[in-house]
N, C-alpha and C positions, 0 to 999 in steps of 0.2 A: 390473235392476229397472225396471219400467214407470213412466213419469211419471204422477203424479196431481196434480190441482190443487185446492187448498182452495176452498170456496165453490160447488163443483159437486156435483150428485147423480149417482150411478152405479147402473146396473142390473146384475143378474147376467148379462145378455146382452151386456155390455160397451158399452153406450151411456152417454153422459154427457148431463146436462141442466143448462143454465144458466137461471136464473129472472130475469126482468126484469118485475116487476109481474105482469100477467096473461098475459105472453108467455114462452114457453120456446124456447130454441135447443137442438137435439139433434144429436149427432154420435157417432162411435165413438171409443173410447179408444185411447191409445197402446199398451196391451196388445193390443187387438184388431188394430190395424193391423200390429203386429209379428208377431203369430201368422199373419196372412193373407199377409204378405210383400208383393210388389209389386202394388198395386191397379191393375187395368186397365179396369174398367168399373163403372158405378153405374146402378142403376135407382131413380129417386126419384119420389114422387107429385107430382101437380099441386096448386097452390093450390086450396083448397076441399074437398079430400079430408078425411074425418073418420076418426079412429081411436080405439079404446079402448086402454087400457093392455094391453100384451101382443100387440096386433095386429101383423102384419107390414106395414111401411110401405114396404119397398124391398128391394133386393138389392145386395150388394157382391161383385164378382168379382175374384179375384187370380190370379196364375200358379199358385197352389196349390189354390184351392177357391172355390166360391161360397157365400155365407152370407146368410141372411135378416137383415134389419134389423127390430128390434122396437121399437115405440113404448113408451117407459117410462111415459108418462102419456096420459090421454085428452084429445083436443082436435081442432081443425080446423087444417089446414095453411094458413098465411097467406103463406109464402114458401118456395121451394126454391132451394138454392144451384146455380144453373144453371152456374156456372163449373166445378163438379166433373164435369159431363157431358163437357166438352171436355178437362179436365185432371184425371182421376181420381187421378193420382199425388200430388196435393195431400194426399190422405188420409194418405199415408206421410210427407210432408214436414211437415205442420202439422195434426195431428188435432184439436187444441183451438182452433185459430184459423181460418185460411182454409178449412179443410175441414169447417166446420159443414155439416150436411146439410139440415135443415129447421127452420123456425120455426113454432110452433103457438100458437094461443090455448089457454090452460089451462082445462079444464072443471072439474077437481076438485083443488084444491091439497092436499087430504088425501092424494092418491096419492103426493106427494113423501115422505111419511113411510115409505112402503114401500121407498124407495131407500136406498142407502148413502152415507155421507159419504166424504171422501177417505181417512181412516184405515181405515174399514171396507172400502173397495174395495182399498186397498193390501194389507190382510191377506188378502182374498179372492184376489187375484192370486198372492200368495206361496203360498197353499195349493195352487194349481194348477201351480206350477212344480216 
C-alpha cells in the first residue's frame, strides 16, 4: 500500500499539493515513485514560469520510463528544488519531504476542490493495483 499523508491534496496524475497560505508545494506521491522505480533524472522549471492546472511542468525519468509532471493547480513557480537535479534519488527516498519539486504562488484556490484528499487518493491507488 502506497503511503498517503493527511492534509495534502492529490491529483489523478499522482502529484501531491501542500498548501501554506497562498503558496503551494508540489511533488510526486509515494505511489508514483514506486511505480517509476529508481529515479535518475529530473527536468524542472525555472522560477517565474507560469502554469495552468493540467499543464506539464517537468519530466521525471527512471530506469523504467520517463513521465511528464503535471501541475495540479494554476500559478507561478517561485522556487525549484535544485537539490533534486544533483540527487534525483531523493524522489525515491523521501517523496513527501526532501523531494518536493516546486513551490508556486496559487492563482485560484478553488482548483484545490478538484483534487482528492488522502482517503480519496488511497482508494484511487487501490483501484489501480
